C-alpha positions as CSV (number, residue, x, y, z in Angstrom):
1,M,-44.8,9.6,-52.1
2,G,-43.7,6.3,-53.3
3,G,-44.7,2.9,-54.4
4,E,-43.7,-0.7,-54.5
5,G,-41.0,-2.0,-56.9
6,A,-41.2,-5.0,-59.0
7,T,-39.2,-7.0,-56.5
8,G,-41.3,-5.9,-53.6
9,G,-39.1,-3.2,-52.2
10,S,-40.2,-0.3,-50.1
11,G,-41.5,3.0,-51.6
12,G,-39.2,5.7,-52.7
13,V,-39.1,9.4,-53.0
14,A,-41.4,10.1,-55.9
15,G,-40.1,6.8,-57.3
16,Q,-39.9,3.1,-57.0
17,G,-38.2,0.9,-54.4
18,G,-36.8,-2.5,-54.9
19,S,-33.7,-4.5,-54.5
20,G,-30.3,-3.5,-55.8
21,G,-26.9,-2.3,-54.9
22,G,-24.3,-0.1,-56.5
23,A,-20.6,0.2,-56.7
24,G,-18.7,3.3,-55.9
25,G,-19.5,6.0,-58.4
26,A,-21.7,3.8,-60.6
27,Y,-25.3,4.8,-61.1
28,D,-28.0,2.4,-59.9
29,G,-31.5,4.0,-59.9
30,V,-32.9,1.5,-57.5
31,A,-30.0,1.6,-55.0
32,C,-30.1,5.4,-55.3
33,V,-33.7,5.7,-54.2
34,K,-33.1,3.2,-51.4
35,C,-30.4,5.5,-50.1
36,I,-32.4,8.8,-50.6
37,D,-35.7,7.6,-49.3
38,P,-34.9,7.2,-45.6
39,L,-33.2,10.6,-45.5
40,V,-36.4,12.5,-46.3
41,H,-38.7,10.9,-43.8
42,A,-40.0,12.7,-40.8
43,G,-37.3,13.6,-38.4
44,Q,-34.5,12.7,-40.8
45,K,-31.7,15.1,-41.9
46,C,-33.2,16.0,-45.3
47,E,-36.9,16.2,-44.3
48,D,-36.9,20.1,-44.3
49,V,-35.2,20.4,-47.8
50,Y,-37.6,17.8,-49.2
51,K,-40.6,19.7,-47.9
52,A,-39.1,23.0,-49.1
53,C,-38.7,21.5,-52.5
54,Q,-42.3,20.3,-52.6
55,G,-43.3,23.9,-51.8
56,V,-41.6,25.4,-54.9
57,A,-43.6,24.6,-58.0
58,D,-40.7,24.0,-60.3
59,C,-38.8,22.0,-57.7
60,N,-41.9,19.8,-57.1
61,A,-42.2,19.3,-60.9
62,W,-38.5,18.3,-60.8
63,L,-39.3,15.7,-58.1
64,N,-41.9,14.3,-60.4
65,C,-39.5,14.3,-63.3
66,T,-36.9,12.4,-61.3
67,T,-39.4,9.5,-60.8
68,D,-38.1,8.0,-64.0
69,C,-34.5,8.3,-62.7
70,Y,-35.2,5.7,-60.0
71,Q,-36.1,3.0,-62.5
72,P,-33.7,0.0,-62.8
73,A,-32.9,0.9,-66.4
74,A,-32.5,4.7,-65.8
75,R,-29.3,6.4,-66.8
76,A,-27.6,9.1,-64.7
77,G,-28.3,11.5,-67.6
78,C,-31.9,11.4,-66.5
79,W,-31.1,13.8,-63.6
80,D,-29.4,16.2,-65.9
81,A,-32.4,16.3,-68.2
82,C,-34.7,17.0,-65.2
83,D,-32.3,19.7,-64.0
84,A,-32.4,21.4,-67.4
85,A,-36.1,21.2,-67.6
86,H,-36.7,22.8,-64.2
87,T,-34.3,25.7,-63.8
88,D,-36.8,27.9,-61.9
89,G,-36.5,25.6,-58.9
90,K,-32.7,25.6,-59.0
91,E,-32.1,26.9,-55.5
92,A,-34.4,24.4,-53.9
93,I,-33.1,21.6,-56.1
94,D,-29.5,22.4,-55.3
95,A,-30.3,22.3,-51.5
96,F,-31.9,18.9,-52.1
97,Y,-28.7,17.6,-53.8
98,A,-26.5,19.2,-51.1
99,C,-28.4,17.3,-48.4
100,L,-28.6,13.9,-50.1
101,C,-25.4,13.6,-52.0
102,P,-22.9,13.3,-49.1
103,D,-24.6,10.1,-48.1
104,C,-25.7,8.7,-51.5
105,A,-23.0,9.7,-54.0
106,A,-21.6,6.1,-54.1
107,V,-24.8,4.7,-55.5
108,C,-26.3,7.8,-57.1
109,G,-23.1,8.4,-59.1
110,T,-23.2,11.2,-61.5
111,A,-26.6,12.3,-60.2
112,C,-24.6,13.8,-57.4
113,K,-22.5,16.4,-59.1
C-alpha cells in the first residue's frame, strides 16, 4: 500500500510519502508515515501486527481512514477521529499503535497516545 508524495518521497502505509521532519512531540503527518512505513515491511518488527490489522475488517477500514492522517496538512486529531469511527477493530488497532509508537512517537506526536 502506498504512493508517491508531492515531493517524490517513497510510499507509505496506506498513505503518502514525501519529505519532512518533526520535532519531539509535534505532529507531522509526512514524517510520521516515513517513520511507520519501514516498520511494517516484510521482516520488520511490525509486519505481523500490520498483517493482522489488515485481516480484521474494521482495523483495515481504520488503516484506510488514517490515509488522510499522513497528509502534510493533517492534524493529530485525525487519528482520534479514525479511532472513534472504527471501534470494532480496537484490539488490532491498539496492537498496531503498541508496535509503532515506541519508535515513532517523536514525529507522530499525539497520534501515539
